[in-house]
DRENMI-530236 format. One record per atom (N, C-alpha, C): x, y negated, z negated; residue in three letters. Coordinates in steps of 0.05 Angstrom, whole numbers, padded with zeros to 5 digits, always signed. Each point is the difference from the previous one (the first is absolute). Layout:
! DRENMI-530236
XYZALA...
//
This chain:
! DRENMI-530236
+00269-00077-00417MET-00005-00039-00013MET-00008-00012-00011MET+00029-00016-00009ILE-00015-00027-00024ILE+00000-00018+00016ILE-00016-00008-00019VAL-00010-00039+00012VAL+00018-00012-00017VAL+00021-00006-00006ASN+00011-00018-00024ASN-00014-00038+00011ASN+00003-00009-00014LEU-00003-00034-00012LEU+00023-00014-00008LEU+00002-00020+00006GLN+00022-00028-00012GLN-00022-00024+00004GLN+00014-00014-00017PHE-00009-00035+00000PHE-00008-00008+00030PHE+00022+00005+00013THR-00002-00002+00027THR+00007+00013+00033THR-00011+00027-00014GLY+00005+00011+00022GLY-00014+00037+00001GLY-00013-00004+00016LEU-00007+00035+00011LEU+00016+00019-00006LEU-00002+00030-00007TYR+00020+00015+00017TYR-00003+00031-00005TYR+00003+00017+00027GLN-00010+00022-00006GLN+00029+00032+00004GLN-00009+00004-00027ILE+00016+00018-00005ILE+00002+00026-00002ILE+00021+00015+00018ASN-00001+00032+00011ASN+00004+00012-00021ASN-00015+00011-00029LYS-00004+00012-00028LYS+00020+00026+00002LYS+00011+00007+00023ASN+00019+00024+00000ASN+00023-00010+00006ASN+00010-00022+00006THR+00023-00007+00018THR+00016-00035-00018THR-00029-00010-00015ASP+00011-00015-00002ASP+00005-00036+00017ASP-00018+00008+00029THR+00018-00011+00014THR-00024-00022+00004THR+00001-00026+00004ILE-00022-00015+00007ILE-00001+00007+00038ILE-00033+00003+00006GLU-00002+00008+00026GLU-00015-00024+00016GLU-00012-00023-00020GLN-00013-00022+00015GLN-00007-00019-00019GLN+00004-00029+00000ASP-00001-00019-00005ASP-00011-00031+00000ASP-00018-00006-00019TRP-00013-00029+00015TRP+00013-00021-00022TRP+00014-00015-00006HIS+00010-00022-00002HIS+00007-00023+00007HIS-00025-00015-00003PRO+00006-00027+00021PRO+00015-00029-00030PRO-00004-00007+00024GLN+00028-00028-00014GLN-00024-00028-00014GLN-00012+00007-00028THR-00025-00015-00010THR+00011+00005-00029THR-00006-00016-00011ASN-00001+00005-00033ASN-00020-00002-00007ASN-00025+00015+00019LYS-00023+00020-00021LYS+00011+00018-00015LYS-00016+00007-00014LYS+00004+00033-00020LYS-00015+00008+00000LYS+00002+00028+00002MET-00012+00024-00006MET-00009+00014-00018MET-00015+00004-00008TYR-00003+00011-00040TYR-00011+00034+00009TYR-00016+00001+00031ALA-00008+00028-00006ALA+00000+00020+00031ALA-00008+00016-00011VAL-00001+00019+00039VAL-00011+00024-00017VAL-00004+00017+00020TYR-00018+00018+00013TYR-00002+00017+00017TYR+00012+00019+00006ALA-00010+00011+00026ALA-00010+00036+00002ALA-00001+00008+00016THR-00026+00024+00008THR+00015+00004+00017THR+00004+00032+00013ASP+00004+00009+00024ASP-00009-00017+00030ASP-00013-00014+00002ASP+00000-00023+00026ASP+00010-00023-00003ASP-00011-00012-00025TYR+00013-00033-00004TYR+00016-00007-00024TYR+00010-00027+00006VAL+00013-00010-00027VAL-00012-00025-00007VAL-00007-00007-00016TYR-00014-00024-00011TYR+00017-00015-00015TYR+00005-00020-00013CYS+00014-00019-00011CYS-00015-00031-00013CYS+00020-00012-00012GLY-00017-00023-00005GLY+00031-00016-00008GLY-00005-00021+00029PHE+00015-00022+00003PHE-00006-00024-00002PHE+00004-00008-00026GLY-00010-00037-00007GLY-00024+00009-00005GLY-00021-00020+00018ASN-00034+00006-00010ASN-00006+00011+00013ASN+00014+00024+00013SER-00011+00022+00032SER+00004+00019-00001SER-00024+00022+00004ILE+00010+00025+00010ILE+00000+00008+00016ILE+00026+00013+00007LEU+00000+00005+00015LEU+00006+00029+00015LEU-00011+00013+00027CYS-00003+00027+00011CYS+00023+00005+00010CYS+00023+00019+00003PHE+00002+00009+00015PHE+00005+00028+00017PHE+00000+00020+00016SER-00008+00022+00013SER+00031+00010-00017SER+00000+00027-00013ALA+00023+00017-00020ALA+00022+00000+00030ALA-00013+00006+00026ASP+00023+00004+00015ASP+00013-00022+00013ASP-00012-00019-00009ASN+00013-00025+00010ASN+00002-00033-00011ASN+00017-00010-00013PHE+00003-00023-00014PHE+00003-00031+00014PHE+00007+00014+00021SER+00010-00025+00015SER-00025-00028-00009SER-00021+00006+00017GLU-00025-00016-00013GLU-00026+00010-00011GLU-00001-00027-00015PRO-00028+00013-00026PRO-00030+00004+00032PRO-00009+00019-00010LEU-00020+00012+00012LEU-00040-00015-00009LEU+00010-00015-00013MET-00022-00017-00021MET+00005-00020-00028MET-00014-00020+00001ASN+00008-00017-00021ASN-00020-00007-00012ASN-00001-00010-00028PHE-00019-00007-00015PHE-00003-00024-00014PHE-00001-00017+00001GLN+00001-00023-00027GLN-00006+00002-00028GLN+00014+00003-00016LEU-00018-00006-00025LEU+00005-00024-00014LEU-00017-00005-00022ASP-00004-00031-00013ASP+00031+00002-00017ASP+00006+00010+00002ASP+00022+00004-00023ASP+00032+00027+00004ASP+00028-00005-00018ILE+00018+00016+00016ILE-00015+00030-00006ILE+00004+00023+00013CYS-00009+00029+00003CYS+00015+00008-00016CYS-00009+00016-00028MET+00016+00007-00020MET+00002+00030+00012MET-00032+00021+00000ASP+00009+00027+00003ASP-00022+00004+00028ASP+00004+00023-00007ILE-00021+00017+00034ILE-00001+00019-00004ILE-00026+00013+00007PHE-00005+00048-00004PHE-00021-00004+00028PHE+00003+00017+00001VAL-00013+00013+00031VAL-00014+00021-00009VAL-00035-00005+00012GLU-00020+00037-00003GLU-00004-00004+00017GLU+00000+00024+00010ASN-00021-00007+00036ASN+00017-00008+00011ASN-00019-00015+00013GLU-00001-00035+00011GLU+00004-00016-00010GLU-00003+00000-00028TYR-00006-00031-00011TYR+00028-00004-00012TYR+00003-00028+00003ILE+00018-00008-00020ILE-00005-00011-00020ILE+00012+00005-00023VAL-00004-00022-00024VAL+00031-00020-00020VAL-00010-00035+00003ALA+00019-00004-00008ALA+00004-00025-00010ALA+00023+00002-00010ILE-00013-00022-00021ILE+00020-00021+00006ILE-00006-00028-00008SER+00019-00021+00001SER-00003-00013-00031SER+00024-00029-00008ARG-00009+00007-00021ARG-00024-00009-00021ARG-00024-00022+00026LYS-00025+00005-00003LYS-00015+00007-00012LYS-00001+00018+00025SER-00024+00014+00019SER+00006+00042+00003SER-00021+00005+00001LEU-00002+00040+00005LEU-00012-00011+00035LEU+00012+00014+00020TYR-00013-00005+00028TYR-00010+00029-00003TYR-00009+00017+00014ILE-00013+00021+00031ILE-00002+00000+00016ILE+00006+00002+00021LEU+00010-00012+00025LEU+00001+00038+00027LEU-00007+00002+00017LYS-00010+00026+00013LYS+00022+00006+00026LYS+00009+00019+00000HIS+00023+00002+00016HIS-00018+00004+00029HIS+00000-00013+00013ASN-00024+00007+00029ASN+00026+00022+00012ASN-00018+00009+00027THR+00008+00017+00026THR+00010-00019+00015THR+00001-00024+00012ASN+00005-00020+00012ASN+00025-00016-00011ASN+00009+00011-00027GLU+00032-00014-00007GLU-00011-00030-00008GLU-00022-00009-00017ILE-00008-00022-00010ILE+00000+00010-00038ILE-00005-00018-00012PHE-00013+00003-00031PHE-00018-00009+00012PHE-00024+00002-00025GLU-00023+00002+00003GLU-00006-00013-00036GLU-00003-00020+00003PHE-00007-00008-00022PHE-00021+00010-00014PHE-00004+00019-00024ILE-00025+00003-00010ILE-00014-00022-00024ILE+00022+00003-00020ASP-00016-00009-00030ASP+00035-00016-00005ASP-00013-00013-00030SER+00023-00011-00011SER-00010-00011-00031SER+00015-00012-00017ILE-00013-00005-00030ILE+00028-00015-00003ILE-00009-00015-00016SER+00023-00020-00013SER+00005+00008-00038SER+00019-00011-00005ASN+00011+00013-00022ASN-00020-00020-00009ASN-00016+00009-00029ALA-00017-00021-00012ALA+00010-00014-00021ALA+00030+00017-00023TYR+00008-00004-00010TYR+00032-00025+00006TYR+00004-00003-00033ASN+00030-00016+00010ASN+00025+00017-00004ASN+00004+00020+00020SER+00016+00014-00005SER+00004+00003+00040SER+00032+00023+00002GLU-00002+00000+00031GLU+00003+00027-00005GLU-00003+00005+00032PHE-00018+00030+00013PHE+00038+00005-00004PHE+00011+00026-00003ARG+00024+00013-00002ARG+00002+00021+00026ARG-00007+00028-00017HIS-00002+00027+00012HIS-00029+00007+00008HIS-00006+00023+00005LEU-00020+00009+00005LEU-00003+00034+00010LEU-00011+00016-00008THR-00012+00024+00001THR-00023+00013+00005THR-00001+00036+00008SER-00028-00009+00006SER-00012+00039-00013SER-00030+00006-00017ASN-00002+00023-00004ASN-00024+00008+00032ASN-00009+00020-00006SER-00029+00011+00015SER-00028-00028-00004SER+00004-00011-00012SER-00023-00022-00022SER+00009-00034-00016SER+00030+00003+00005ASN-00005-00029-00007ASN+00030-00001+00017ASN+00012-00032+00007ILE+00015-00003+00005ILE+00014-00030-00031ILE+00023+00018-00012PHE+00017-00020-00015PHE+00016-00028-00001PHE+00002-00014-00003VAL+00017-00025+00007VAL+00011-00015-00030VAL+00019+00007-00009GLN+00024-00013-00014GLN+00004-00024+00005GLN-00012-00017-00023THR+00004-00027+00007THR+00016-00010-00025THR+00013-00018+00000SER+00028-00025-00018SER-00015+00008-00025SER-00023+00012-00006ASN-00020-00001-00027ASN-00009+00022-00020ASN+00003+00023+00028GLY-00021+00012-00005GLY+00001+00030+00027GLY-00029+00009+00005ILE-00001+00016+00011ILE-00038-00006+00012ILE+00001-00006+00023ASP-00023+00001+00013ASP-00018+00012+00023ASP-00025+00020-00014ILE-00009+00016+00011ILE-00029+00009+00028ILE+00012-00004+00026PHE-00028-00008+00016PHE-00005+00035+00006PHE-00031+00005+00005ASN-00015+00025+00006ASN+00004-00007+00031ASN-00005+00032+00005LYS+00001+00004+00034LYS-00028+00010+00001LYS+00001+00011+00028PRO+00020+00002+00023PRO-00007-00033+00010PRO+00019-00007+00022PHE+00001-00025+00007PHE-00013-00003+00025PHE+00006+00019+00010ASP-00017+00001+00023ASP-00028-00013+00018ASP-00014+00004-00025THR-00014-00006+00003THR+00000-00038+00005THR+00022-00013-00004GLY+00000-00034+00012GLY+00007-00012-00025GLY-00021+00014-00024ILE-00005-00022-00028ILE+00016-00004-00015ILE+00011-00007-00014ILE+00011-00002-00030ILE-00019-00013-00023ILE-00013+00009-00004ASP-00012+00000-00031ASP+00012-00018-00030ASP+00004-00022+00015GLN+00013-00015-00027GLN-00013+00004-00029GLN-00029+00021+00000SER-00001-00004-00033SER-00004+00038-00008SER+00023+00010+00033LEU+00012+00024-00016LEU+00020+00006-00009LEU+00028-00026+00006LYS+00011-00006-00015LYS+00009+00007-00010LYS+00021+00006-00023GLN+00002+00012-00033GLN+00039-00008-00006GLN-00004-00017-00016SER+00027-00016-00004SER+00013+00017-00034SER+00029+00003-00002ILE+00003+00010-00016ILE+00031-00023-00004ILE-00004-00010-00024THR+00017-00031-00007THR+00020+00008-00023THR+00024+00004-00013ILE+00026+00005-00001ILE+00021-00019-00010ILE-00011-00011-00020SER+00025-00021-00002SER+00017-00001-00037SER+00004-00007-00004PRO+00024-00011+00019PRO+00008+00028+00015PRO+00016-00004+00017ASN+00033+00017+00012ASN+00006+00002+00013ASN+00026-00004-00007PRO+00010+00017-00018PRO-00007-00004-00026PRO-00003+00020-00012PHE+00002-00018-00035PHE+00024+00011-00019PHE-00009-00013-00016ASN+00016+00003-00023ASN-00010+00024-00021ASN-00011-00019-00014ASN-00018+00020-00019ASN-00015+00004-00007ASN-00024-00014+00009SER-00032+00003+00008SER-00007+00005+00030SER-00029+00015-00005ILE-00001-00015+00039ILE-00032+00009-00002ILE-00015-00022+00016THR-00028+00005+00001THR-00012+00003+00033THR-00024+00027+00003ILE-00002+00008+00026ILE-00033-00014-00004ILE-00013+00005+00014LYS-00024-00021+00008LYS-00019+00014+00019LYS-00023+00009+00001PHE-00012+00013+00028PHE-00016-00021-00012PHE-00018-00006+00039ASP-00028-00003+00004ASP-00019+00026+00006ASP+00017+00016-00010PHE-00020+00021-00009PHE+00005+00017-00017PHE-00025+00013-00014GLN-00003+00023-00024GLN+00026+00020+00009GLN+00013+00017-00005PRO+00017+00013+00003PRO-00019+00035-00006PRO-00009+00015+00013ILE-00009+00026-00008ILE+00000+00006-00025ILE+00037+00012+00013ASP+00018+00018-00017ASP+00014-00007-00013ASP+00029+00011-00008ASP+00020-00016-00025ASP+00010+00003+00030ASP+00022-00018-00006ILE+00025-00010+00028ILE+00029+00012-00023ILE+00016+00003+00031ILE+00025+00003-00016ILE+00019-00021+00017ILE+00015-00010-00020ILE+00019-00014+00002ILE+00026-00002+00001ILE+00016-00004+00016SER+00025+00012+00000SER+00025-00029+00002SER+00015+00000-00020ILE+00023-00025+00000ILE+00018+00004+00015ILE+00014-00007+00008PHE+00025-00009+00020PHE+00019-00012-00010PHE+00030-00003-00002ASP+00007-00018-00011ASP+00016-00016+00028ASP+00018-00026-00002ILE-00003-00013+00028ILE+00016+00025+00022ILE+00014+00016-00006SER+00018+00010+00020SER-00031+00023+00010SER-00021+00005-00006GLY-00009+00023+00007GLY-00004+00022-00018GLY+00013+00006-00020LYS-00014+00017-00017LYS-00013+00008-00014LYS-00011+00031+00004LEU-00029-00011-00021LEU+00014+00007-00027LEU-00010-00018-00024ILE+00004+00003-00021ILE-00020+00013-00017ILE-00026-00009+00005ALA-00013+00006-00009ALA-00034+00009+00008ALA-00021+00019-00010LYS-00022+00008+00020LYS-00021+00009-00022LYS-00016-00020+00001ARG-00032+00008-00020ARG-00026-00012+00007ARG-00019+00025-00011LYS-00023-00015+00018LYS-00015-00011-00038LYS-00020-00013+00018GLU-00006-00025-00013GLU-00030-00014+00003GLU-00013+00002-00019SER-00040-00009+00005SER+00000-00023+00012SER-00019-00004+00020ILE-00009-00025+00005ILE-00019-00022-00012ILE+00001-00020-00020VAL-00026+00000-00023VAL-00012-00026+00014VAL-00010-00017+00013ASN-00017-00013+00006ASN+00020-00015+00024ASN+00007+00019+00021LYS+00012-00020+00021LYS+00035-00002+00002LYS+00001+00001-00036THR+00026-00016-00004THR+00007+00032-00013THR+00043-00003+00001LEU+00022+00018-00009LEU+00019-00025-00020LEU+00009+00007-00018GLU+00025-00022-00012GLU+00011+00029-00018GLU+00026-00003+00010ILE+00015+00018-00001ILE+00023-00022-00017ILE+00018+00022-00024ASN+00024-00010-00015ASN+00025+00014+00010ASN+00019-00001+00013TYR+00018+00019+00010TYR+00029-00005-00019TYR-00011-00026-00009SER+00034-00001-00019SER+00021+00013-00015SER-00009+00019+00002ASN+00013+00030-00004ASN+00017+00007+00011ASN-00006+00006+00030LEU+00017+00007+00023LEU+00024-00011+00003LEU
//
């Protein structure tokens, strides 16, 4: 099964036959930017809402949770749902009685927008309009500690000749910088040392 998302519709596609098995296509101008599927459920961002559908039935959403702004991205880990609007990060729990339980949220404290998120075993990483915010897990405690937040600011991005990367923490090790052109092609990769939480590099030779 492939779950596909367009700005105005949600589609389930059979990956063996490339046929649409079911779809949800509301007559509205609300946009969809995010989708995440498990074996049993499909979660999508629909305007300022997170909707949950049964993977077997797209006729009506099972659950609906309102955010403070447009939902930009979602991922699910066990029964926990992590989602971002442009302004905030949310942690929800999908209960067995088919309701969303609000666990916690944190607002973006910087002058930027949340765009995308991902996770590993210990952190949540949020791409913003000017860098990356890093939040510590676990999130099942119901508390996101603002003091645990770490951020990396990259400016300007995209850039022409030089770039500045600022950390609000001191990296212990050297970091790897990968530079891509506007089409996504990797054009440079190098190891850099961070001094005083700031890295300034001139790439005018590229």
